[in-house]
C-alpha positions as CSV (number, residue, x, y, z in Angstrom):
1,X,48.0,-8.6,-39.5
2,X,47.2,-11.9,-37.6
3,X,50.0,-13.5,-35.5
4,X,50.0,-17.2,-36.0
5,X,51.7,-20.4,-34.7
6,X,52.8,-22.9,-37.2
7,X,52.9,-26.3,-35.5
8,X,54.9,-29.1,-37.2
9,X,54.8,-32.8,-36.3
10,X,57.6,-34.4,-38.4
11,X,57.7,-38.2,-38.6
12,X,59.9,-40.6,-40.5
13,X,57.7,-40.5,-43.6
14,X,55.3,-37.7,-42.9
15,X,54.9,-34.0,-42.0
16,X,51.7,-32.8,-40.3
17,X,51.1,-29.1,-39.8
18,X,48.5,-26.8,-38.3
19,X,48.3,-23.1,-38.3
20,X,46.8,-21.6,-35.1
21,X,45.8,-18.0,-34.5
22,X,48.1,-17.0,-31.7
23,X,45.6,-15.2,-29.6
24,X,42.6,-17.6,-29.7
25,X,44.3,-20.8,-30.9
26,X,41.6,-21.2,-33.6
27,X,42.8,-23.5,-36.4
28,X,43.3,-21.5,-39.6
29,X,44.7,-24.2,-41.8
30,X,45.9,-27.8,-41.5
31,X,47.3,-30.6,-43.5
32,X,49.9,-33.2,-43.9
33,X,52.5,-34.6,-46.3
34,X,52.5,-38.4,-46.3
35,X,54.6,-41.0,-48.2
36,X,57.9,-39.2,-48.0
37,X,60.5,-41.5,-49.5
38,X,57.8,-43.4,-51.4
39,X,54.7,-41.7,-53.0
40,X,54.5,-38.3,-51.3
41,X,51.2,-36.4,-51.3
42,X,50.2,-33.1,-49.7
43,X,46.7,-32.9,-48.3
44,X,45.3,-29.8,-46.6
45,X,42.2,-28.2,-45.2
46,X,42.2,-24.6,-46.5
47,X,41.0,-21.5,-44.6
48,X,37.7,-21.5,-46.4
49,X,37.1,-25.1,-45.3
50,X,37.7,-26.6,-48.6
51,X,40.1,-29.5,-49.0
52,X,43.0,-29.9,-51.5
53,X,45.5,-32.6,-52.3
54,X,48.3,-32.9,-54.7
55,X,51.1,-35.3,-55.6
56,X,54.7,-34.3,-54.9
57,X,57.8,-35.4,-56.7
58,X,59.1,-38.9,-55.9
59,X,62.4,-37.4,-54.6
60,X,60.6,-35.3,-52.0
61,X,62.5,-35.2,-48.6
62,X,61.6,-33.4,-45.4
63,X,63.2,-30.2,-46.7
64,X,61.2,-30.1,-49.9
65,X,58.1,-31.3,-48.1
66,X,58.3,-28.4,-45.7
67,X,59.0,-26.1,-48.7
68,X,55.8,-27.3,-50.4
69,X,53.9,-26.7,-47.2
70,X,55.3,-23.2,-46.9
71,X,54.4,-22.5,-50.6
72,X,50.8,-23.7,-50.0
73,X,50.5,-21.5,-46.9
74,X,51.8,-18.5,-48.8
75,X,49.1,-19.0,-51.4
76,X,46.4,-18.7,-48.9
77,X,48.0,-16.2,-46.5
78,X,45.4,-13.9,-45.0
79,X,47.8,-11.3,-43.6
80,X,49.4,-13.9,-41.3
81,X,52.6,-13.3,-39.5
82,X,54.3,-16.3,-38.1
83,X,55.1,-15.7,-34.4
84,X,56.8,-19.0,-34.0
85,X,57.3,-22.4,-35.6
86,X,56.6,-25.2,-33.1
87,X,58.1,-28.6,-33.4
88,X,57.4,-32.0,-31.8
89,X,60.7,-33.4,-30.6
90,X,60.5,-37.0,-29.3
91,X,63.4,-37.1,-27.0
92,X,64.5,-34.3,-24.6
93,X,66.7,-36.4,-22.4
94,X,67.2,-35.2,-18.8
95,X,68.0,-31.6,-19.8
96,X,64.7,-30.6,-21.5
97,X,61.7,-31.0,-19.3
98,X,59.7,-28.1,-20.7
99,X,59.3,-26.3,-24.1
100,X,62.3,-24.3,-25.2
101,X,63.3,-21.8,-27.9
102,X,65.8,-23.6,-30.1
103,X,69.3,-22.1,-30.2
104,X,72.5,-23.6,-31.7
105,X,73.4,-25.0,-28.3
106,X,70.0,-26.5,-27.9
107,X,70.2,-28.1,-31.3
108,X,73.6,-29.7,-30.5
109,X,72.2,-31.1,-27.3
110,X,69.2,-32.6,-29.2
111,X,71.4,-34.1,-31.9
112,X,73.3,-35.9,-29.2
113,X,70.1,-37.7,-28.3
114,X,69.6,-39.2,-31.8
115,X,70.9,-42.7,-30.7
116,X,68.0,-42.8,-28.1
117,X,65.3,-42.2,-30.8
118,X,66.8,-43.1,-34.1
119,X,63.5,-43.4,-35.9
120,X,62.2,-40.0,-34.8
121,X,64.8,-37.6,-33.6
122,X,66.6,-37.1,-36.9
123,X,63.4,-36.2,-38.7
124,X,62.2,-33.9,-35.9
125,X,65.5,-32.1,-36.1
126,X,65.4,-32.0,-39.9
127,X,62.1,-30.1,-39.6
128,X,63.7,-27.6,-37.4
129,X,66.7,-27.1,-39.7
130,X,64.4,-26.8,-42.7
131,X,62.1,-24.3,-41.0
132,X,64.9,-22.1,-39.8
133,X,66.0,-21.8,-43.4
134,X,62.6,-21.4,-45.1
135,X,61.0,-19.2,-42.5
136,X,63.8,-17.2,-41.1
137,X,63.0,-14.6,-38.4
138,X,60.4,-16.7,-36.6
139,X,61.7,-18.5,-33.5
140,X,61.7,-22.3,-33.5
141,X,60.2,-23.8,-30.4
142,X,60.7,-27.5,-29.4
143,X,58.1,-29.4,-27.4
144,X,59.1,-32.7,-26.0
145,X,57.4,-36.1,-25.7
146,X,59.5,-37.0,-22.7
147,X,58.8,-33.9,-20.7
148,X,55.5,-35.0,-19.3
149,X,57.2,-37.9,-17.5
150,X,60.1,-35.9,-16.1
151,X,58.7,-36.0,-12.5
152,X,58.7,-39.7,-12.1
153,X,60.0,-41.2,-8.9
154,X,63.3,-43.0,-9.1
155,X,61.5,-46.2,-8.5
156,X,59.8,-45.7,-11.8
157,X,62.6,-44.1,-13.8
158,X,65.5,-46.4,-12.8
159,X,67.0,-49.5,-14.3
160,X,68.5,-52.2,-12.1
161,X,72.0,-51.4,-13.4
162,X,75.2,-50.3,-11.6
163,X,75.2,-46.6,-10.5
164,X,78.1,-45.7,-12.8
165,X,76.0,-46.8,-15.8
166,X,72.8,-45.1,-14.5
167,X,74.8,-41.9,-14.0
168,X,75.5,-41.8,-17.7
169,X,71.8,-41.1,-18.4
170,X,70.8,-44.8,-18.8
171,X,67.2,-44.6,-17.4
172,X,63.5,-44.7,-18.2
173,X,62.3,-41.5,-19.8
174,X,58.9,-42.3,-21.3
175,X,57.3,-40.9,-24.5
176,X,54.0,-39.8,-26.0
177,X,53.9,-37.2,-23.3
178,X,52.3,-34.6,-25.5
179,X,49.4,-36.9,-26.1
180,X,49.1,-37.8,-22.4
181,X,49.3,-34.2,-21.4
182,X,46.3,-33.5,-23.7
183,X,44.3,-36.4,-22.3
184,X,45.0,-35.2,-18.7
185,X,43.7,-31.7,-19.6
186,X,40.6,-33.1,-21.3
187,X,39.9,-35.2,-18.2
188,X,40.3,-32.2,-15.9
189,X,37.8,-30.3,-18.0
190,X,35.2,-33.0,-18.8
191,X,35.7,-35.7,-16.2
192,X,37.1,-34.0,-13.0
193,X,36.2,-37.0,-10.9
194,X,38.3,-39.3,-13.0
195,X,41.1,-36.7,-13.3
196,X,41.4,-36.8,-9.5
197,X,41.7,-40.6,-9.5
198,X,43.7,-43.3,-11.1
199,X,43.6,-43.5,-14.9
200,X,45.5,-45.7,-17.3
201,X,45.8,-44.1,-20.7
202,X,46.6,-46.2,-23.8
203,X,48.1,-44.2,-26.7
204,X,47.7,-47.0,-29.2
205,X,48.9,-46.4,-32.7
206,X,51.8,-47.5,-34.9
207,X,53.8,-46.3,-31.9
208,X,52.1,-47.5,-28.7
209,X,52.5,-47.1,-25.0
210,X,50.5,-46.8,-21.7
211,X,50.7,-44.2,-19.0
212,X,49.5,-44.2,-15.4
213,X,47.9,-40.9,-14.4
214,X,47.2,-40.1,-10.8
215,X,45.6,-36.7,-10.2
216,X,46.4,-36.0,-13.8
217,X,50.1,-36.5,-13.3
218,X,52.2,-39.2,-15.0
219,X,53.6,-41.6,-12.4
220,X,54.6,-44.5,-14.7
221,X,54.7,-45.4,-18.3
222,X,55.6,-48.4,-20.4
223,X,58.2,-46.9,-22.8
224,X,61.5,-46.3,-21.2
225,X,64.9,-45.1,-22.4
226,X,63.9,-45.4,-26.0
227,X,60.6,-45.6,-27.9
228,X,61.2,-49.4,-28.4
229,X,60.2,-50.6,-25.0
230,X,56.9,-51.6,-23.6
231,X,53.9,-53.1,-25.5
232,X,54.4,-54.3,-29.1
233,X,53.7,-51.8,-31.8
234,X,53.2,-51.6,-35.5
235,X,56.7,-52.5,-36.5
236,X,58.5,-52.3,-33.1
237,X,59.0,-55.3,-30.8
238,X,58.2,-53.8,-27.5
239,X,59.8,-55.4,-24.4
240,X,62.1,-58.2,-25.2
241,X,64.6,-60.2,-23.2
242,X,68.0,-58.4,-23.5
243,X,69.6,-61.8,-23.8
244,X,67.7,-62.3,-27.1
245,X,69.3,-59.1,-28.4
246,X,72.7,-60.4,-27.3
247,X,72.0,-63.7,-28.9
248,X,71.1,-62.0,-32.2
249,X,74.4,-60.1,-32.1
250,X,76.8,-62.7,-30.8
251,X,75.4,-66.1,-31.9
252,X,73.5,-65.2,-35.0
253,X,76.1,-62.6,-36.0
254,X,73.5,-60.3,-37.4
255,X,75.3,-57.0,-36.7
256,X,74.1,-53.9,-34.9
257,X,72.4,-52.2,-37.8
258,X,70.5,-55.4,-38.8
259,X,69.3,-56.0,-35.2
260,X,68.2,-52.4,-35.0
261,X,66.3,-52.8,-38.2
262,X,64.7,-56.0,-36.9
263,X,63.6,-54.4,-33.6
264,X,62.4,-51.1,-35.0
265,X,61.1,-51.9,-38.5
266,X,60.3,-55.6,-38.9
267,X,58.8,-56.7,-35.6
268,X,55.5,-55.9,-33.7
269,X,52.3,-56.5,-35.6
270,X,54.1,-56.6,-38.9
271,X,56.6,-59.3,-37.7
272,X,54.0,-61.4,-35.9
273,X,51.5,-61.4,-38.7
274,X,54.1,-61.6,-41.5
275,X,51.8,-59.3,-43.4
276,X,51.2,-55.7,-42.2
277,X,51.3,-53.3,-39.4
278,X,47.9,-51.9,-40.5
279,X,45.4,-52.9,-37.9
280,X,42.4,-52.4,-40.3
281,X,44.1,-54.8,-42.8
282,X,44.7,-57.3,-40.0
283,X,41.1,-57.1,-38.8
284,X,39.8,-57.8,-42.4
285,X,42.2,-60.7,-43.0
286,X,41.2,-64.3,-42.5
287,X,44.8,-65.4,-42.1
288,X,45.4,-67.0,-38.7
289,X,48.6,-65.1,-38.3
290,X,46.7,-61.8,-38.5
291,X,44.4,-62.9,-35.7
292,X,47.4,-64.1,-33.7
293,X,49.2,-60.8,-34.0
294,X,46.1,-58.9,-32.8
295,X,45.5,-61.3,-29.9
296,X,49.1,-60.9,-28.9
297,X,48.9,-57.2,-29.0
298,X,45.7,-57.2,-26.9
299,X,47.2,-59.6,-24.3
300,X,50.5,-57.6,-23.9
301,X,48.6,-54.3,-23.7
302,X,46.3,-55.7,-21.0
303,X,49.3,-57.1,-19.1
304,X,51.0,-53.7,-19.2
305,X,47.8,-51.9,-18.3
306,X,47.6,-54.1,-15.1
307,X,51.2,-53.1,-14.4
308,X,50.2,-49.4,-14.6
309,X,47.4,-50.1,-12.2
310,X,49.9,-51.6,-9.8
311,X,51.9,-48.4,-10.0
312,X,48.9,-46.4,-8.8
313,X,47.4,-48.9,-6.4
314,X,44.3,-49.5,-8.5
315,X,42.4,-48.2,-11.6
316,X,39.3,-46.0,-11.9
317,X,39.3,-45.6,-15.6
318,X,41.0,-46.8,-18.8
319,X,41.2,-44.3,-21.6
320,X,42.0,-45.1,-25.2
321,X,43.5,-42.7,-27.7
322,X,45.7,-42.8,-30.9
323,X,44.8,-44.4,-34.2
324,X,44.2,-47.9,-32.9
325,X,42.8,-46.8,-29.6
326,X,40.3,-44.4,-31.2
327,X,39.2,-46.5,-34.2
328,X,39.7,-50.2,-33.6
329,X,36.8,-51.3,-31.4
330,X,37.5,-55.0,-31.6
331,X,41.0,-54.4,-30.2
332,X,39.7,-52.2,-27.4
333,X,37.2,-54.9,-26.5
334,X,39.9,-57.6,-26.4
335,X,42.0,-55.5,-24.1
336,X,39.1,-54.6,-21.8
337,X,38.0,-58.2,-21.6
338,X,41.4,-59.3,-20.2
339,X,41.2,-56.6,-17.4
340,X,37.8,-57.3,-16.0
341,X,39.3,-59.1,-13.1
342,X,40.5,-55.7,-11.8
343,X,36.9,-54.9,-10.9
344,X,34.8,-52.0,-12.0
345,X,36.4,-49.2,-13.9
346,X,35.2,-46.8,-16.6
347,X,36.3,-46.9,-20.2
348,X,36.6,-43.8,-22.4
349,X,37.8,-43.0,-25.9
350,X,39.3,-39.5,-26.2
351,X,40.9,-38.3,-29.4
352,X,44.3,-36.9,-28.8
353,X,45.4,-33.5,-30.2
354,X,49.2,-33.2,-29.9
355,X,49.3,-30.2,-32.2
356,X,46.9,-28.1,-30.2
357,X,48.8,-29.0,-27.0
358,X,52.0,-27.9,-28.6
359,X,50.4,-24.6,-29.6
360,X,49.2,-24.1,-26.0
361,X,52.7,-24.8,-24.7
362,X,54.3,-22.4,-27.3
363,X,51.8,-19.7,-26.5
364,X,52.7,-19.8,-22.8
365,X,56.5,-19.8,-23.5
366,X,56.2,-16.8,-25.8
367,X,54.1,-14.9,-23.2
368,X,56.8,-15.6,-20.6
369,X,59.6,-14.5,-22.9
370,X,57.8,-11.2,-23.9
C-alpha cells in the first residue's frame, strides 16, 4: 500500500490534478479536465508514462469532472491509499495564513470570502465539496494563494481609507502566493545569491501579478484585496480609477453584475484587442489592436515592476513565470526593454509548480498533525 496525496487545482473552467507519493513526493499520475461548461476533455499522464485523453459530456460540471478524475485514478490504482486531498484556495482572508485541514467551520469561513474572489473561490470550494463526497475518509487540506503575503508591513497592506472601513478587512492581501513561494524556494536552491537579494517575480498568465521578494520573502505585490487589481490580465482590467467604476454604475446605469462582468470577463487583453485573451493568437495577428493590447500589457507590467523595485530599494533580478512569462519571449523582451533604465539586473525564466508546492505544504501539515 502506497500513501498518496491527491492535489487539485480547480479553476472556473478547469480541474488540474496530480498524485504524489506521500513519502518521496514523486509524481505518480497527473492530468486535467479543461473546457468545463463548454467542450470538456480529460487528459492525463498515466503511471506507465503513456498519455490518454477523452471527451466528457457537455453537461460536465466540477462535480462530475472530479468524478471522472476519480474513476480514471481508480482504473490505474497501484495499491494507492489517499492520505489527503489537497486543494488550492485563492482567498484565505486574514484568518488563514497557512495550510489547514478543512472542517465545517473552516468551510463556512471560506464561503464568506467568495465576494472577494468571485471568479475563483466558488470553484475552489466546489472541488472541496465534491472531493469530500467522492473520496470520503481522506482529509481535505486547503492551501492559500494569499498566505505567502500575510507578513506584509501595514505600509504595503493598507488602503488610504478611514480606520472603521479598514477594520472590516478592507485591505491588500495579494495572490499567486503558491507560485511565488515555489519561485522563492527554487531561487534558494539554485540561485542563493539572488535569493538573498531583491527579486521582482512576474507571474504572467491569464491571471497576472508581480511580487517583490527580498531575502525570499514577499514584501509587496500588485494584486490587492481581490484578484482584479494590479497589471492588466487576460480578461481582467487590472488597476482602474475607482471613479470610472462609480461612473459605470451611476452615470451609465450598468448595474453591479454587468460592471463585475466587464471588469472580470471582458477587459484586459481581450477588451483591449477586441479579439482574444490568448497571447499566442495576439502575437500571430496582424491586427493593430492586437499589437496595442500587447504593448499596453508590457508597459503596465514594466511600470508595476518598477513599483516593486521601489518597495525593495532596487532590483537584482527579474524572474518570469506563468504561461505568458514562460512561453511568450516577445512579451518578456518588451517588458525588459522598458526597465533597462533601472541599471543592471539578471533575468530568469523559472517554471512554476503550484501543485508540488501544495503537496509539500500538505506533507508538513500531516506530519505535524500525526
